[in-house]
C-alpha positions as a Markdown table, in Angstrom:
| # | Residue | x | y | z |
|---|---|---|---|---|
| 1 | Met | -8.1 | 20.6 | -11.2 |
| 2 | Ile | -8.2 | 17.2 | -9.6 |
| 3 | Ser | -10.2 | 16.7 | -6.4 |
| 4 | Trp | -8.8 | 15.2 | -3.2 |
| 5 | Lys | -11.1 | 12.2 | -3.7 |
| 6 | Lys | -9.8 | 11.5 | -7.2 |
| 7 | Tyr | -6.2 | 12.1 | -6.2 |
| 8 | Phe | -6.3 | 9.6 | -3.3 |
| 9 | Thr | -8.3 | 7.1 | -5.3 |
| 10 | Tyr | -5.6 | 7.3 | -8.0 |
| 11 | Gln | -2.9 | 6.9 | -5.3 |
| 12 | Ala | -4.6 | 3.8 | -4.0 |
| 13 | Asp | -4.5 | 2.4 | -7.5 |
| 14 | Tyr | -0.9 | 3.2 | -7.8 |
| 15 | Gln | -0.2 | 1.5 | -4.5 |
| 16 | His | -1.8 | -1.7 | -5.8 |
| 17 | Trp | 0.2 | -1.5 | -9.0 |
| 18 | Ala | 3.5 | -0.9 | -7.2 |
| 19 | Asn | 2.8 | -3.7 | -4.8 |
| 20 | Glu | 2.3 | -6.0 | -7.8 |
| 21 | Ile | 5.7 | -5.0 | -9.3 |
| 22 | Leu | 7.4 | -5.5 | -5.9 |
| 23 | Phe | 5.7 | -8.9 | -5.4 |
| 24 | Lys | 7.0 | -10.0 | -8.8 |
| 25 | Ser | 10.5 | -9.3 | -7.7 |
| 26 | Leu | 10.1 | -10.7 | -4.2 |
| 27 | Asp | 8.6 | -13.9 | -5.7 |
| 28 | Met | 12.0 | -14.6 | -7.3 |
| 29 | Leu | 13.5 | -15.1 | -3.8 |
| 30 | Thr | 13.2 | -18.2 | -1.7 |
| 31 | Glu | 11.0 | -18.4 | 1.4 |
| 32 | Asp | 14.2 | -18.6 | 3.4 |
| 33 | Ala | 15.6 | -15.4 | 1.8 |
| 34 | Arg | 12.3 | -13.6 | 2.5 |
| 35 | Arg | 12.4 | -14.7 | 6.1 |
| 36 | Ser | 16.1 | -14.1 | 6.7 |
| 37 | Asp | 17.1 | -11.2 | 9.0 |
| 38 | Gln | 18.1 | -8.3 | 6.8 |
| 39 | Gly | 18.5 | -5.7 | 9.5 |
| 40 | Leu | 15.1 | -4.0 | 8.8 |
| 41 | Phe | 13.1 | -2.5 | 11.6 |
| 42 | Phe | 10.7 | -5.5 | 11.1 |
| 43 | Lys | 13.7 | -7.8 | 10.6 |
| 44 | Asp | 12.8 | -9.5 | 7.3 |
| 45 | Ile | 11.0 | -9.1 | 4.0 |
| 46 | His | 8.0 | -11.1 | 5.0 |
| 47 | Tyr | 7.4 | -9.3 | 8.3 |
| 48 | Thr | 7.9 | -5.9 | 6.7 |
| 49 | Ala | 5.4 | -6.7 | 4.0 |
| 50 | Asp | 3.0 | -7.9 | 6.6 |
| 51 | His | 3.5 | -4.7 | 8.6 |
| 52 | Met | 2.6 | -2.7 | 5.5 |
| 53 | Leu | -0.7 | -4.6 | 5.3 |
| 54 | Val | -1.4 | -4.2 | 9.0 |
| 55 | Val | -0.8 | -0.5 | 8.9 |
| 56 | Leu | -3.3 | -0.2 | 6.0 |
| 57 | Ile | -5.9 | -2.3 | 7.9 |
| 58 | Asn | -5.4 | -0.3 | 11.1 |
| 59 | Trp | -5.7 | 3.1 | 9.3 |
| 60 | Met | -8.8 | 1.9 | 7.5 |
| 61 | Ala | -10.3 | 1.2 | 10.8 |
| 62 | Arg | -9.4 | 4.7 | 12.1 |
| 63 | Leu | -10.8 | 6.3 | 9.0 |
| 64 | Lys | -14.1 | 4.4 | 9.6 |
| 65 | Gly | -14.2 | 5.4 | 13.3 |
| 66 | Glu | -13.4 | 1.9 | 14.4 |
| 67 | Thr | -10.7 | 0.5 | 16.7 |
| 68 | Pro | -7.6 | -0.9 | 14.8 |
| 69 | Pro | -7.7 | -4.7 | 15.0 |
| 70 | His | -4.0 | -5.5 | 15.0 |
| 71 | Gly | -0.9 | -4.7 | 17.0 |
| 72 | Tyr | 2.5 | -4.3 | 15.4 |
| 73 | Asn | 4.5 | -6.8 | 17.3 |
| 74 | Lys | 3.7 | -10.0 | 15.4 |
| 75 | Val | 3.1 | -11.3 | 11.9 |
| 76 | Val | -0.6 | -11.6 | 11.0 |
| 77 | Phe | -0.2 | -13.5 | 7.7 |
| 78 | Glu | 2.4 | -16.2 | 8.0 |
| 79 | Asp | 1.9 | -17.7 | 4.5 |
| 80 | Trp | 3.5 | -15.6 | 1.7 |
| 81 | Arg | 0.8 | -16.3 | -0.8 |
| 82 | Glu | -2.0 | -15.5 | 1.7 |
| 83 | Leu | -0.2 | -12.2 | 2.6 |
| 84 | Lys | 0.0 | -11.1 | -1.0 |
| 85 | Gln | -3.7 | -12.0 | -1.6 |
| 86 | Ala | -4.7 | -10.1 | 1.6 |
| 87 | Met | -2.7 | -7.1 | 0.5 |
| 88 | Arg | -4.4 | -7.1 | -2.9 |
| 89 | Arg | -7.8 | -7.4 | -1.3 |
| 90 | Glu | -7.2 | -4.7 | 1.3 |
| 91 | Val | -5.7 | -2.2 | -1.1 |
| 92 | Arg | -8.6 | -2.6 | -3.5 |
| 93 | Ala | -11.1 | -2.3 | -0.5 |
| 94 | Phe | -9.2 | 0.9 | 0.5 |
| 95 | Gln | -9.6 | 2.2 | -3.0 |
| 96 | Arg | -13.4 | 1.4 | -3.1 |
| 97 | Phe | -13.8 | 3.0 | 0.4 |
| 98 | Leu | -12.2 | 6.2 | -0.8 |
| 99 | Asp | -14.3 | 6.2 | -3.9 |
| 100 | Asp | -17.5 | 5.8 | -1.8 |
| 101 | Gln | -16.7 | 8.9 | 0.3 |
| 102 | Pro | -18.3 | 12.2 | -0.5 |
| 103 | Asp | -16.0 | 14.9 | -1.6 |
| 104 | His | -16.4 | 16.9 | 1.6 |
| 105 | Trp | -15.1 | 13.9 | 3.7 |
| 106 | Phe | -11.6 | 14.5 | 2.4 |
| 107 | Glu | -11.7 | 18.1 | 3.8 |
| 108 | Gly | -12.4 | 16.9 | 7.3 |
| 109 | Ser | -10.5 | 15.3 | 10.1 |
| 110 | Ile | -10.7 | 12.0 | 12.0 |
| 111 | Ser | -10.4 | 11.3 | 15.7 |
| 112 | Tyr | -8.8 | 8.4 | 17.5 |
| 113 | Thr | -6.6 | 7.5 | 20.4 |
| 114 | Ser | -3.0 | 6.3 | 20.1 |
| 115 | Gly | -0.6 | 5.6 | 22.9 |
| 116 | Gly | -3.3 | 7.0 | 25.3 |
| 117 | Gln | -3.3 | 10.3 | 23.5 |
| 118 | Pro | -6.2 | 11.7 | 21.5 |
| 119 | Arg | -5.3 | 12.4 | 17.9 |
| 120 | Thr | -7.3 | 14.4 | 15.3 |
| 121 | Pro | -5.4 | 14.5 | 12.0 |
| 122 | Trp | -6.8 | 15.9 | 8.8 |
| 123 | Val | -8.1 | 13.1 | 6.5 |
| 124 | Thr | -5.6 | 14.2 | 3.8 |
| 125 | Asp | -2.7 | 13.9 | 6.2 |
| 126 | Ala | -3.8 | 10.4 | 7.3 |
| 127 | Leu | -4.2 | 9.4 | 3.6 |
| 128 | Thr | -0.8 | 10.9 | 2.8 |
| 129 | His | 0.8 | 8.9 | 5.6 |
| 130 | Ile | -0.7 | 5.7 | 4.4 |
| 131 | Asn | 0.6 | 6.3 | 0.9 |
| 132 | Thr | 4.1 | 7.4 | 1.9 |
| 133 | His | 4.3 | 4.5 | 4.4 |
| 134 | Phe | 3.8 | 2.1 | 1.5 |
| 135 | Val | 6.5 | 3.9 | -0.6 |
| 136 | His | 8.9 | 3.9 | 2.4 |
| 137 | His | 8.7 | 0.2 | 3.0 |
| 138 | Arg | 8.6 | -0.8 | -0.7 |
| 139 | Gly | 11.9 | 1.1 | -1.1 |
| 140 | Gln | 13.4 | -0.8 | 1.8 |
| 141 | Leu | 12.2 | -4.1 | 0.4 |
| 142 | Ser | 13.3 | -3.3 | -3.1 |
| 143 | Ala | 16.9 | -2.6 | -1.9 |
| 144 | Ile | 17.0 | -5.8 | 0.1 |
| 145 | Ala | 15.5 | -7.9 | -2.7 |
| 146 | Thr | 18.0 | -6.6 | -5.3 |
| 147 | Arg | 20.9 | -7.2 | -2.8 |
| 148 | Leu | 19.6 | -10.8 | -2.5 |
| 149 | Gly | 19.7 | -11.2 | -6.3 |
| 150 | Ala | 16.0 | -10.4 | -7.3 |
| 151 | Pro | 15.4 | -8.2 | -10.3 |
| 152 | Val | 15.1 | -4.5 | -9.7 |
| 153 | Pro | 11.4 | -3.6 | -9.4 |
| 154 | Glu | 10.6 | -0.4 | -11.3 |
| 155 | Met | 7.9 | 1.0 | -9.1 |
| 156 | Asp | 8.2 | 4.8 | -9.7 |
| 157 | Phe | 4.9 | 6.7 | -10.0 |
| 158 | Val | 5.9 | 7.9 | -13.5 |
| 159 | Tyr | 6.1 | 4.3 | -14.7 |
| 160 | Tyr | 2.6 | 3.7 | -13.3 |
| 161 | Lys | 1.3 | 6.8 | -15.1 |
| 162 | Arg | 3.0 | 5.8 | -18.4 |
| 163 | Glu | 1.5 | 2.3 | -18.2 |
| 164 | Met | -2.0 | 3.7 | -17.4 |
| 165 | Gln | -1.7 | 6.2 | -20.3 |
| 166 | Asp | -0.6 | 3.4 | -22.7 |
| 167 | His | -3.5 | 1.3 | -21.5 |
| 168 | Leu | -6.0 | 4.1 | -22.2 |
| 169 | Thr | -4.5 | 4.7 | -25.6 |
| 170 | Arg | -4.9 | 1.0 | -26.5 |
| 171 | Ile | -8.5 | 1.0 | -25.3 |
| 172 | Arg | -9.3 | 4.1 | -27.4 |
| 173 | Glu | -7.6 | 2.6 | -30.5 |
| 174 | Asp | -9.6 | -0.7 | -30.0 |
| 175 | Asp | -12.8 | 1.4 | -29.7 |
| 176 | Lys | -12.1 | 3.0 | -33.0 |
| 177 | Gln | -11.9 | -0.4 | -34.8 |
């Protein structure tokens, strides 16, 4: 049986992998296309990707017992390249943070205030929200990107698992030689 710690650490790795697949597709679009109004809640591809990052940063702060540093009403990273680099750094930092937590931490809850209301979700619920939030917005961005002519990004979890298994198999074969 897998522990919550391992499960969510693996999920963070999957998020990093899937973001890379998505970025490869989105990089095929022009800056104007990424900034064009596509009818998304956050209007365009860039703002939506920035929102994904801001949500991760804010939830990381909550998980650490800190105040979230960003609001949701403006783009934090205006430059596309800087946004992608920040996403990579923050997802890996999130993964390391999870790996550094003791197993029992995943069984607890966190406390914070949102909209003037005290909140105390289970850690596992907060982590599930972070992961599903990424998947939700990547799905939106994938649909928009393909509509704009970018290649379809294959980001399903099963593709990640297959790629990781293939990678482990190659490592084992190399170790035998």
